[in-house]
C-alpha positions as CSV (number, residue, x, y, z in Angstrom):
1,M,-72.1,48.7,22.0
2,D,-70.7,51.7,24.1
3,A,-67.9,50.8,26.5
4,A,-68.5,47.2,25.5
5,R,-66.2,44.7,27.2
6,A,-67.4,41.5,25.6
7,T,-64.3,39.8,27.1
8,I,-63.4,36.4,25.6
9,S,-61.5,34.4,28.2
10,R,-58.9,31.7,27.9
11,V,-57.8,29.1,30.4
12,R,-54.3,28.2,31.4
13,G,-53.3,24.7,31.1
14,A,-43.5,21.8,27.2
15,P,-43.5,21.0,23.9
16,A,-44.7,17.6,22.8
17,K,-42.1,15.8,20.8
18,E,-40.1,12.6,20.6
19,A,-37.8,13.5,23.5
20,Y,-37.6,16.0,26.3
21,Q,-34.4,17.6,27.5
22,R,-33.4,17.2,31.1
23,S,-33.9,20.9,31.8
24,E,-37.5,20.8,30.3
25,V,-38.4,17.8,32.4
26,R,-37.1,19.4,35.6
27,R,-39.2,22.5,34.8
28,M,-42.4,20.6,34.0
29,L,-42.2,18.5,37.1
30,E,-40.7,21.1,39.3
31,L,-37.7,18.9,40.2
32,S,-34.3,20.0,41.4
33,E,-31.2,18.6,39.8
34,R,-30.2,17.2,43.2
35,Q,-33.4,15.3,43.5
36,L,-33.2,13.9,40.0
37,R,-29.6,12.7,40.6
38,S,-30.6,11.1,43.9
39,W,-33.3,9.0,42.2
40,E,-30.8,8.0,39.5
41,R,-28.2,6.9,42.1
42,Q,-30.8,4.8,43.9
43,G,-31.9,3.1,40.6
44,L,-35.4,4.6,40.8
45,A,-35.1,6.8,37.7
46,P,-33.2,6.2,34.5
47,R,-30.0,8.3,34.0
48,L,-30.8,10.1,30.8
49,S,-30.2,13.4,29.1
50,A,-33.4,13.2,27.1
51,Y,-36.7,11.6,28.2
52,S,-39.6,9.9,26.5
53,F,-43.3,10.0,27.7
54,P,-43.0,6.8,29.7
55,D,-39.9,8.2,31.4
56,L,-41.9,11.3,32.4
57,I,-44.6,9.1,33.9
58,V,-42.0,7.4,36.1
59,L,-40.7,10.7,37.3
60,R,-44.1,12.1,38.0
61,T,-45.0,9.0,40.0
62,L,-41.8,9.4,42.0
63,A,-42.5,13.1,42.6
64,K,-46.0,12.4,43.9
65,L,-44.8,9.7,46.2
66,R,-42.1,12.0,47.5
67,Q,-44.7,14.7,48.1
68,S,-46.8,12.2,50.1
69,G,-43.7,11.6,52.4
70,V,-42.8,8.1,51.0
71,S,-39.0,7.5,51.4
72,P,-36.8,6.2,48.6
73,V,-36.1,3.1,50.7
74,K,-39.9,2.3,50.8
75,I,-40.2,2.9,47.1
76,R,-37.3,0.5,46.3
77,R,-38.7,-2.1,48.6
78,A,-42.1,-1.8,46.9
79,V,-40.6,-2.0,43.4
80,A,-38.6,-5.1,44.3
81,A,-41.7,-6.8,45.8
82,L,-43.8,-6.1,42.8
83,R,-41.2,-7.5,40.4
84,E,-41.1,-10.7,42.6
85,K,-44.9,-11.1,42.9
86,L,-45.9,-10.1,39.3
87,D,-43.6,-11.9,36.9
88,S,-45.2,-10.2,33.9
89,V,-44.2,-6.8,35.3
90,S,-40.6,-5.8,34.7
91,D,-40.8,-2.0,35.5
92,P,-43.5,-1.4,38.1
93,L,-43.0,2.4,38.2
94,R,-43.6,2.5,34.4
95,E,-46.2,-0.2,34.0
96,L,-48.4,0.2,37.1
97,K,-50.2,3.0,38.9
98,I,-48.5,3.4,42.3
99,F,-49.9,6.0,44.6
100,C,-50.5,7.0,48.2
101,D,-53.8,6.8,50.1
102,G,-53.1,8.7,53.2
103,K,-49.7,7.4,54.4
104,Q,-50.2,4.0,52.8
105,M,-48.6,3.2,49.4
106,L,-50.8,1.2,47.1
107,V,-50.9,-0.3,43.6
108,Q,-54.1,-0.1,41.4
109,L,-54.9,-3.3,39.6
110,G,-58.2,-3.0,37.8
111,A,-60.9,-2.3,40.4
112,S,-58.7,-3.6,43.2
113,K,-55.9,-2.1,45.3
114,M,-52.9,-3.9,46.6
115,E,-50.3,-3.1,49.3
116,P,-47.2,-3.7,47.2
117,V,-44.9,-5.3,49.8
118,S,-47.3,-7.6,51.6
119,G,-49.6,-8.3,48.6
120,Q,-52.6,-7.7,50.9
121,L,-55.9,-7.7,49.1
122,L,-54.6,-10.1,46.4
123,L,-54.1,-13.1,48.7
124,D,-57.3,-14.7,47.5
125,F,-56.2,-14.7,43.9
126,D,-53.9,-17.4,42.5
127,R,-51.3,-16.6,39.9
128,A,-53.6,-17.3,36.9
129,E,-56.2,-14.8,38.3
130,L,-53.6,-12.2,38.9
131,H,-52.4,-12.4,35.3
132,K,-56.0,-12.0,34.1
133,M,-56.3,-8.8,36.1
134,L,-53.0,-7.5,34.8
135,A,-53.6,-8.5,31.2
136,F,-56.4,-6.1,30.5
137,P,-57.2,-3.4,33.0
138,R,-53.7,-1.9,33.5
139,R,-52.7,-1.5,29.9
140,P,-55.6,0.7,28.8
141,K,-55.2,2.7,32.0
142,A,-51.5,3.3,31.3
143,A,-52.3,4.2,27.7
144,E,-55.0,6.6,28.8
145,Q,-52.7,8.2,31.3
146,A,-50.1,8.6,28.6
147,R,-52.6,10.2,26.2
148,R,-53.8,12.7,28.8
149,F,-50.2,13.6,29.8
150,E,-49.3,14.1,26.1
151,A,-52.5,16.2,25.7
152,A,-51.4,18.4,28.6
153,L,-48.0,18.9,27.0
154,W,-49.6,19.9,23.7
155,F,-51.8,22.3,25.6
156,E,-48.7,23.9,27.2
157,E,-47.1,24.0,23.7
158,A,-50.1,25.8,22.3
159,L,-50.1,28.3,25.1
160,E,-46.4,29.0,24.7
161,L,-46.9,29.5,20.9
162,E,-49.6,32.0,21.6
163,G,-47.4,33.8,24.1
164,K,-44.6,34.0,21.5
165,G,-47.0,35.3,18.8
166,A,-46.5,32.3,16.6
167,P,-48.5,31.9,13.4
168,V,-52.1,31.2,14.2
169,L,-52.1,27.9,12.2
170,E,-49.3,26.6,14.4
171,V,-51.3,27.4,17.5
172,I,-54.4,25.8,16.1
173,Q,-52.6,22.7,15.2
174,A,-51.2,22.4,18.7
175,Y,-54.6,22.9,20.3
176,E,-56.2,20.4,17.9
177,K,-53.6,17.8,18.8
178,A,-54.4,18.3,22.5
179,A,-58.1,18.0,21.7
180,E,-57.6,14.8,19.7
181,L,-55.7,13.2,22.5
182,D,-58.1,14.4,25.2
183,P,-61.6,15.2,23.7
184,A,-63.0,15.9,27.2
185,S,-60.6,18.8,27.8
186,A,-63.0,21.8,27.9
187,G,-60.1,24.2,28.4
188,V,-58.5,23.2,25.2
189,L,-61.8,23.5,23.3
190,V,-62.6,26.9,24.8
191,N,-59.1,28.2,23.7
192,L,-59.6,26.9,20.2
193,G,-63.0,28.6,20.1
194,T,-61.4,31.9,21.2
195,I,-58.8,31.7,18.4
196,Y,-61.6,31.4,15.9
197,F,-63.6,34.1,17.6
198,N,-60.6,36.5,17.2
199,M,-60.5,35.4,13.5
200,R,-64.2,36.3,13.4
201,D,-65.0,32.7,12.2
202,W,-68.3,32.6,14.2
203,D,-69.3,29.1,13.2
204,Q,-66.1,27.5,14.2
205,A,-66.0,29.5,17.4
206,E,-69.5,28.5,18.4
207,R,-68.8,24.8,17.5
208,H,-65.8,24.6,19.8
209,Y,-67.6,26.5,22.6
210,R,-70.5,24.0,22.4
211,R,-68.1,21.1,22.3
212,A,-66.6,22.5,25.5
213,L,-70.0,22.5,27.1
214,E,-70.6,18.9,26.0
215,A,-67.3,18.0,27.7
216,D,-68.2,19.9,30.9
217,P,-71.8,21.2,31.2
218,Q,-70.8,23.0,34.4
219,Y,-68.1,25.1,32.7
220,A,-69.3,28.7,33.2
221,L,-66.5,30.0,30.9
222,S,-68.1,28.2,27.9
223,H,-71.4,29.9,28.5
224,F,-69.8,33.3,28.9
225,N,-67.8,33.0,25.7
226,L,-70.9,31.9,23.8
227,G,-72.7,35.0,25.3
228,S,-69.8,37.2,24.0
229,L,-70.0,35.6,20.6
230,F,-73.7,36.2,20.2
231,D,-73.3,39.7,21.7
232,E,-70.7,40.4,18.9
233,K,-73.1,39.1,16.3
234,G,-75.9,41.3,17.6
235,D,-78.1,38.4,18.8
236,R,-79.0,39.9,22.2
237,S,-81.5,37.2,23.3
238,Q,-78.9,34.4,22.9
239,A,-76.2,36.5,24.5
240,L,-78.5,37.2,27.4
241,L,-79.3,33.5,27.8
242,H,-75.7,32.4,27.9
243,Y,-74.6,35.2,30.3
244,M,-77.4,34.2,32.6
245,M,-76.3,30.6,32.4
246,A,-72.8,31.6,33.3
247,L,-74.0,33.4,36.3
248,R,-76.2,30.5,37.3
249,L,-73.1,28.3,37.4
250,D,-70.9,31.0,39.0
251,P,-72.8,33.9,40.7
252,N,-69.6,35.7,41.2
253,Y,-68.6,35.8,37.5
254,G,-67.8,39.5,37.3
255,D,-67.4,39.7,33.5
256,A,-70.9,38.2,33.1
257,H,-72.4,40.9,35.4
258,Y,-70.6,43.5,33.4
259,N,-71.8,42.4,30.0
260,L,-75.3,41.8,31.2
261,A,-75.4,45.4,32.6
262,L,-74.4,46.7,29.2
263,L,-77.1,44.6,27.5
264,Y,-79.8,45.7,29.8
265,Q,-78.7,49.3,29.6
266,A,-78.7,49.2,25.8
267,S,-82.3,47.8,25.8
268,G,-83.6,50.4,28.3
269,Q,-84.0,48.0,31.3
270,V,-82.5,50.4,33.7
271,M,-83.2,48.7,37.0
272,R,-81.7,45.4,35.8
273,A,-78.7,47.2,34.4
274,V,-78.2,49.0,37.8
275,R,-78.4,45.7,39.6
276,H,-75.7,44.1,37.5
277,W,-73.4,47.2,37.7
278,K,-73.6,47.1,41.4
279,A,-72.9,43.3,41.5
280,Y,-69.9,43.9,39.3
281,L,-68.5,46.6,41.5
282,K,-68.8,44.4,44.6
283,L,-66.5,42.0,42.8
284,D,-64.1,44.5,41.2
285,A,-63.7,47.9,42.9
286,S,-60.4,49.1,41.5
287,S,-59.7,48.0,37.9
288,P,-60.1,50.3,34.9
289,W,-63.2,48.3,34.1
290,A,-64.6,49.3,37.5
291,A,-64.1,53.0,36.6
292,I,-66.2,52.5,33.5
293,A,-68.8,50.6,35.5
294,R,-69.1,53.5,38.0
295,Q,-69.4,56.0,35.1
296,E,-72.2,54.0,33.5
297,L,-74.0,53.6,36.9
298,D,-73.8,57.3,37.6
299,K,-75.1,58.0,34.1
300,L,-78.1,55.8,34.8
301,R,-78.7,57.4,38.1
302,R,-78.6,60.9,36.7
303,A,-80.9,60.0,33.9
304,T,-83.4,58.4,36.3
305,V,-83.3,61.6,38.5
306,I,-83.8,63.9,35.5
307,E,-86.6,61.7,34.1
308,G,-88.3,61.6,37.5
309,A,-88.0,65.4,37.8
310,G,-89.5,65.9,34.4
311,R,-92.5,63.7,35.2
312,A,-93.1,65.6,38.4
313,A,-93.0,68.9,36.5
314,E,-95.5,67.6,33.9
315,K,-97.9,66.5,36.7
316,A,-97.6,69.9,38.4
317,G,-98.3,71.7,35.2
318,A,-101.3,69.6,34.6
């Protein structure tokens, strides 16, 4: 296809391993050394040179509370109160979900929320009921959080490997680990599909793009990449369908307008091609792709003028 773009897009998402160095943790969570040392002095964070996943969860909780304006004094008071009220919980920051709702610090316990210092919202429960709530809901939630966090780390690892030009099998293994931990991550599945696309393994590419759509049916990028895949295979009807679906989900998807314009132009549907070239140029007026779009649009206009003049001459001669 002349001037074909057929762009396959990726999404952006620290290496996942047994332990994370202090510098890695600071970079991942955007923490200063001063802040980390402050939490350590106050007994809120462990004083470590290398961190495990549960340690990272503690630090992320502290970072989010800090961003919400919660002072270290309030956090320490809440932690002490939770240890006193919930005798099965030894490390609240590690074992419970603590968050802010507006300016109020809360703890999630199953379907209920509790104010950690006063115990409000749990006053109607006796100790036995409280243990029932803690025994089941919080553990799976904590485990799910840990899995998703680890998946995000594998995603970052895969992106870093790609950026460094690592062997493709290493990159695939990192993405597959992320997908195994979080099967609902459409971004991971799209990137896996794109790797197989670049390897020209159409079946695997299509399988991963369709899995991404199953994970998120509103993900326009999955439709666009499927369109590009079918475009490359020469299946224009399927390519057209998926480009149109991408635009239905995101009307300002410039690459979809661009590739649709090329498809319509190649099949002689001039007016539709012109419409999509114009739509693309409204979204992108200055890139090198915009220059190509203008050239193709001018080419269609000149052809239309010449064709119109020829028909007029034929009628006059008749």
